[in-house]
C-alpha positions as CSV (number, residue, x, y, z in Angstrom):
1,M,104.6,121.0,124.3
2,E,106.6,118.1,125.5
3,N,109.2,117.6,128.1
4,K,112.8,118.1,127.0
5,N,113.6,114.5,127.9
6,T,111.0,113.1,125.4
7,S,112.6,110.3,123.6
8,S,113.2,111.2,120.0
9,Q,115.5,108.4,118.9
10,L,114.9,107.4,115.2
11,P,114.7,103.8,114.2
12,T,117.8,102.3,112.7
13,A,115.8,101.4,109.7
14,Q,112.4,102.1,108.1
15,R,110.3,100.3,105.5
16,I,109.3,102.6,102.6
17,G,107.1,100.7,100.2
18,N,108.8,97.5,99.3
19,S,112.3,98.6,100.4
20,V,114.1,99.3,103.7
21,T,116.3,102.3,104.3
22,T,118.8,103.1,107.0
23,D,119.5,106.6,105.8
24,K,118.4,108.9,108.7
25,P,117.6,112.0,106.6
26,T,115.4,109.8,104.4
27,I,113.7,108.3,107.5
28,I,112.8,111.7,108.9
29,E,111.5,112.9,105.6
30,N,109.3,109.8,105.2
31,F,108.0,110.3,108.8
32,N,107.1,113.8,107.9
33,K,105.2,112.8,104.8
34,H,103.5,110.0,106.7
35,F,102.4,112.2,109.6
36,S,101.3,115.2,107.4
37,T,99.0,113.0,105.4
38,A,97.5,111.1,108.4
39,G,94.1,112.8,107.9
40,H,93.7,111.8,104.3
41,A,92.3,108.3,105.2
42,F,88.7,109.2,104.3
43,H,89.6,110.5,100.8
44,L,91.8,107.5,100.1
45,T,89.1,105.0,100.9
46,T,86.1,106.8,99.6
47,P,85.1,106.7,95.9
48,T,85.6,110.1,94.2
49,A,82.0,109.9,93.0
50,F,80.8,110.0,96.6
51,N,79.2,113.4,97.3
52,S,79.3,114.0,101.0
53,T,77.5,116.9,102.6
54,A,77.9,117.9,106.3
55,P,75.1,116.7,108.5
56,P,72.6,119.4,109.6
57,T,73.3,121.5,112.7
58,A,71.0,121.5,115.6
59,T,68.1,123.9,115.5
60,R,68.8,126.3,118.3
61,P,67.4,129.6,119.5
62,S,69.3,132.4,117.9
63,L,72.6,132.7,119.7
64,P,74.1,136.0,120.5
65,H,77.0,137.0,118.2
66,F,80.4,136.1,119.5
67,S,83.3,138.5,119.0
68,F,86.7,138.4,120.6
69,S,87.3,140.6,123.6
70,Q,90.5,142.5,124.3
71,I,93.1,140.3,126.2
72,H,94.5,141.9,129.4
73,S,98.2,141.9,130.2
74,A,97.5,140.6,133.7
75,D,96.0,137.4,132.2
76,V,99.0,137.0,129.9
77,L,101.4,137.6,132.7
78,K,99.7,134.8,134.7
79,E,100.0,132.5,131.8
80,L,103.7,133.2,131.4
81,Q,104.4,132.7,135.1
82,N,102.6,129.4,135.0
83,L,104.7,128.0,132.2
84,D,106.6,124.8,132.8
85,P,110.3,125.8,132.3
86,Y,111.2,122.2,131.6
87,K,109.0,122.0,128.4
88,S,110.7,122.1,125.0
89,A,110.8,125.1,122.8
90,G,109.1,125.1,119.4
91,L,110.7,125.8,116.1
92,D,111.0,129.5,117.1
93,N,113.5,128.4,119.8
94,L,111.8,130.6,122.4
95,E,112.3,128.6,125.6
96,P,109.5,128.5,128.2
97,F,112.2,129.1,130.8
98,F,113.1,132.5,129.2
99,L,109.5,133.5,128.7
100,K,108.6,132.7,132.3
101,L,111.7,134.5,133.7
102,S,111.0,137.7,131.6
103,G,107.2,137.6,132.0
104,K,106.9,140.9,133.8
105,I,108.9,142.7,131.1
106,I,107.3,141.1,128.0
107,A,103.7,140.6,129.1
108,T,102.5,144.1,127.9
109,P,104.1,144.0,124.4
110,I,103.0,140.3,124.0
111,T,99.4,141.3,124.9
112,S,99.5,144.1,122.3
113,L,100.6,141.5,119.8
114,F,97.7,139.2,120.7
115,N,95.2,141.9,120.4
116,L,96.6,143.1,117.1
117,S,96.0,139.5,115.8
118,F,92.3,140.0,116.6
119,V,92.2,143.3,114.8
120,S,94.0,142.1,111.7
121,S,92.6,138.5,111.7
122,E,96.1,137.3,111.2
123,I,98.4,135.0,113.2
124,P,102.2,135.2,113.0
125,I,103.3,132.6,110.5
126,D,106.0,131.3,112.9
127,W,103.2,130.2,115.3
128,K,101.8,127.9,112.7
129,A,104.9,125.7,112.4
130,A,105.1,122.5,114.4
131,A,108.1,120.4,115.3
132,V,107.0,116.7,115.4
133,I,108.8,114.0,117.3
134,P,108.1,110.4,116.3
135,L,107.5,108.3,119.4
136,F,107.5,104.5,119.2
137,K,104.3,103.0,120.6
138,G,105.0,99.3,120.0
139,G,105.0,96.8,117.2
140,D,107.2,96.7,114.1
141,T,110.0,99.3,114.4
142,L,110.2,99.4,110.6
143,D,106.6,100.5,110.2
144,P,105.9,104.3,110.5
145,N,102.3,103.5,111.6
146,C,103.8,102.2,114.8
147,Y,105.0,105.7,115.8
148,R,102.9,108.4,117.4
149,P,103.6,112.0,116.3
150,I,104.3,114.3,119.3
151,S,103.8,117.9,118.2
152,I,105.6,120.8,119.7
153,L,104.2,124.2,119.0
154,P,105.8,127.6,119.7
155,C,105.2,128.5,123.4
156,L,103.7,131.9,122.6
157,S,101.1,130.4,120.3
158,K,99.9,128.2,123.2
159,V,99.8,131.1,125.6
160,F,97.6,133.0,123.0
161,E,95.4,130.0,122.3
162,S,94.8,129.5,126.0
163,Q,93.3,133.0,126.1
164,V,91.2,132.4,122.9
165,N,90.0,129.1,124.2
166,K,88.8,130.6,127.4
167,Q,86.7,133.1,125.6
168,I,85.0,130.7,123.2
169,T,84.4,127.9,125.9
170,D,82.9,130.5,128.2
171,H,80.6,131.5,125.3
172,F,79.7,127.9,124.5
173,E,79.0,126.9,128.1
174,S,77.0,130.0,129.0
175,H,74.7,129.4,126.1
176,R,74.7,125.6,126.4
177,T,76.0,125.1,122.9
178,F,77.4,121.6,123.5
179,S,75.2,118.6,123.5
180,A,74.3,117.1,126.9
181,M,75.7,113.8,125.3
182,Q,79.1,115.4,124.8
183,S,81.6,114.9,127.7
184,G,85.0,115.5,126.0
185,F,87.1,118.5,127.0
186,R,84.5,120.2,129.1
187,A,84.8,121.6,132.6
188,G,82.7,119.5,135.0
189,H,82.6,116.6,132.5
190,G,85.1,113.9,131.7
191,C,85.7,110.2,131.2
192,T,84.3,109.3,134.6
193,S,81.0,111.2,134.2
194,A,80.6,109.8,130.7
195,T,81.2,106.2,132.0
196,L,78.8,106.6,134.9
197,K,76.1,108.0,132.7
198,V,76.3,105.1,130.2
199,L,76.8,102.5,133.0
200,N,73.7,103.7,134.8
201,D,71.6,103.5,131.7
202,I,72.8,99.9,131.0
203,V,72.3,98.8,134.6
204,T,68.8,100.3,134.7
205,A,67.9,98.4,131.6
206,I,69.2,95.2,133.0
207,D,67.3,95.7,136.3
208,K,64.1,96.0,134.2
209,K,65.1,92.6,132.6
210,Q,65.5,94.2,129.2
211,Y,68.1,93.4,126.6
212,C,70.7,96.1,126.1
213,A,73.2,96.3,123.2
214,A,75.9,98.9,122.4
215,V,78.2,99.8,119.6
216,F,81.6,101.2,120.6
217,I,82.6,103.4,117.7
218,D,86.2,104.3,117.0
219,L,87.3,106.8,114.4
220,A,90.5,106.6,112.3
221,K,92.8,109.6,112.8
222,A,89.7,111.8,113.7
223,F,91.6,114.9,114.9
224,D,93.8,114.8,111.8
225,S,90.8,114.5,109.5
226,V,88.8,117.6,110.4
227,N,87.7,119.4,107.3
228,H,88.5,123.1,107.8
229,H,85.7,124.3,105.5
230,I,83.1,122.3,107.4
231,L,84.4,123.5,110.8
232,I,84.4,127.1,109.8
233,G,80.8,126.7,108.7
234,R,80.0,125.3,112.1
235,L,81.5,128.3,113.9
236,S,79.6,130.7,111.6
237,S,76.3,128.9,112.4
238,L,77.1,129.3,116.1
239,G,77.0,133.1,115.9
240,F,80.7,133.8,115.4
241,S,81.2,137.3,113.9
242,N,82.8,137.8,110.5
243,D,86.0,138.9,112.1
244,C,86.1,135.8,114.2
245,V,85.5,133.6,111.2
246,A,88.2,135.4,109.3
247,W,90.6,134.9,112.3
248,F,89.9,131.1,112.4
249,T,90.2,130.9,108.6
250,N,93.7,132.4,109.0
251,Y,94.4,130.2,111.9
252,F,94.1,127.1,109.8
253,S,95.8,128.4,106.7
254,D,99.5,128.0,105.8
255,R,100.2,125.5,108.7
256,V,103.3,123.4,108.3
257,Q,105.2,120.8,110.2
258,C,108.7,119.4,110.3
259,V,110.0,116.2,111.9
260,K,112.8,116.9,114.4
261,S,115.0,114.2,115.9
262,E,118.6,113.5,116.8
263,G,119.6,117.0,115.6
264,L,118.0,116.5,112.2
265,L,115.2,118.5,110.8
266,S,113.1,117.6,107.9
267,R,111.8,120.0,105.2
268,P,108.5,121.7,106.1
269,L,105.3,120.1,104.7
270,A,101.9,121.7,104.5
271,V,99.2,120.4,106.8
272,S,95.9,121.2,105.2
273,M,93.5,119.1,107.4
274,G,92.8,118.5,111.0
275,V,93.0,120.5,114.2
276,P,96.6,121.3,115.2
277,Q,98.0,118.4,117.2
278,G,99.3,119.6,120.6
279,S,97.4,122.9,120.4
280,I,95.1,124.3,123.1
281,L,92.2,125.1,120.7
282,G,92.3,121.7,118.9
283,P,90.2,119.7,121.4
284,T,87.6,122.4,121.8
285,L,87.3,122.8,118.0
286,F,87.0,119.1,117.5
287,S,84.1,119.0,120.0
288,V,82.4,121.7,118.0
289,Y,83.0,119.7,114.8
290,I,81.3,116.5,116.1
291,N,78.8,118.0,118.5
292,D,75.7,117.5,116.3
293,V,76.5,113.9,115.5
294,A,74.3,113.1,118.5
295,L,71.2,114.2,116.5
296,A,71.5,111.1,114.3
297,A,71.1,108.6,117.1
298,G,67.3,108.3,116.5
299,E,65.7,106.0,119.0
300,S,69.0,104.9,120.5
301,L,71.0,106.6,123.2
302,I,74.4,108.1,122.5
303,H,77.4,109.5,124.3
304,L,80.4,111.3,122.8
305,Y,83.8,111.6,124.4
306,A,86.5,113.1,122.2
307,D,86.8,110.8,119.2
308,D,85.1,107.8,120.9
309,T,81.3,107.3,120.6
310,I,79.1,104.8,122.3
311,L,75.7,104.1,120.7
312,Y,73.3,101.9,122.8
313,T,69.7,100.9,123.3
314,S,67.5,98.6,125.3
315,G,64.2,96.8,124.9
316,P,62.1,93.7,125.7
317,S,63.4,91.6,122.8
318,L,66.8,91.0,121.2
319,D,65.5,91.4,117.7
320,T,63.9,94.8,118.5
321,V,67.1,96.0,120.2
322,L,69.4,95.0,117.4
323,T,67.1,96.4,114.7
324,T,66.9,99.7,116.5
325,L,70.6,99.8,117.0
326,Q,71.3,98.9,113.4
327,T,69.1,101.7,112.2
328,S,70.8,104.2,114.5
329,F,74.3,102.9,113.6
330,N,73.5,103.4,109.9
331,A,72.5,107.0,110.5
332,I,75.5,107.7,112.6
333,Q,77.8,106.4,109.9
334,L,76.2,108.8,107.4
335,S,76.7,111.6,109.8
336,F,80.4,110.8,110.2
337,R,80.8,110.4,106.5
338,G,79.2,113.9,106.1
339,L,82.0,115.1,108.4
340,Q,84.5,113.2,106.3
341,L,85.5,111.0,109.3
342,L,86.2,107.3,108.8
343,L,85.3,104.5,111.1
344,N,88.1,102.3,112.4
345,T,86.5,99.0,111.6
346,S,89.0,96.9,113.6
347,K,88.3,98.8,116.8
348,T,84.5,99.4,116.4
349,K,82.8,96.7,118.4
350,C,79.3,95.6,119.3
351,M,78.4,94.2,122.8
352,L,75.2,92.7,124.3
353,F,74.4,93.3,128.0
354,N,71.9,91.0,129.7
355,R,72.1,89.3,133.0
356,S,69.8,86.4,132.2
357,L,70.8,85.6,128.6
358,P,72.0,81.9,128.3
359,A,75.7,81.6,127.6
360,P,75.3,79.8,124.2
361,A,73.3,82.8,122.8
362,R,75.9,85.4,123.6
363,P,78.0,84.9,120.4
364,S,74.9,85.4,118.3
365,I,75.3,89.2,118.7
366,Q,77.7,89.4,115.8
367,H,75.4,87.3,113.7
368,H,72.3,89.4,114.3
369,F,74.0,92.8,114.2
370,S,75.2,93.7,110.8
371,G,78.1,96.1,111.3
372,R,78.1,97.7,107.9
373,F,81.3,99.6,108.0
């Protein structure tokens, strides 16, 4: 949900194939097509003969079954009263200001609607429609790749998702479901804690006069590329009840998006991949999706933060370090391929850390390490 003053000005022209158009309805339709297929990068670059299976999940003690609990109207009222009245409405045109103002009146019937969704394993179809605003992020104004999609979902869907998210994250954290190497979107964890953990490991290796090398892995359109079938399988393996699995299956089905800008609205297009951009549940579900990638690190260390991964190792010789890192990197690539996630080769980098390494030897890291993307 974005502020109402979010800039939504369309470019005066856009490149489509080998031609350039200045027709604004055509521009927003092309934006919508571009954004709705953002998660197809893996399938477009992977040979059809490639048979990818999801990497194995961690072997855990049998987890208690998770089922949704009834939502209480007091919790819904609190969510409604905490809404930012200056945020934009979704395609349902229910303004946060109105929902906040009428919270005490509508909290009880809204709560009944939320609980009915659990019973029926269905979500109102209107809550699955996103309005997308293209936001220029720099570069060539004619290129749709230079625009970031800002997704605005119906306010009530986010209130509901907030309650669902609390239930599943409490379950995950109480049973230590997430890997200790996973810092993204977790209470008590974050970018700072992840950075300190990795930095401490590297500094410790350097203090021991060891070589230390790392690969900083970046994924292309990772959140948009999540395979729903694989994710549902992950939830099922974590002890989610059949009713919960049915609810999440419905949650991902029949989702659509429209590009909205300058009073224009594109036709709706189906979104069949990815976690919903701008949603409350999206980040948590993505963390579930990639959680077991850490199992593939082998003899190297690994840390995950959202769609960024750092793989690193240390040792007494440069050749040993790079060989170990290469082996782990190959395994991590296979794990990501099993999840149908594609490496962004232009942003995936290798770095060597060593206080005493002679300066002329530093560039050799790219020679020794074979980044087989």
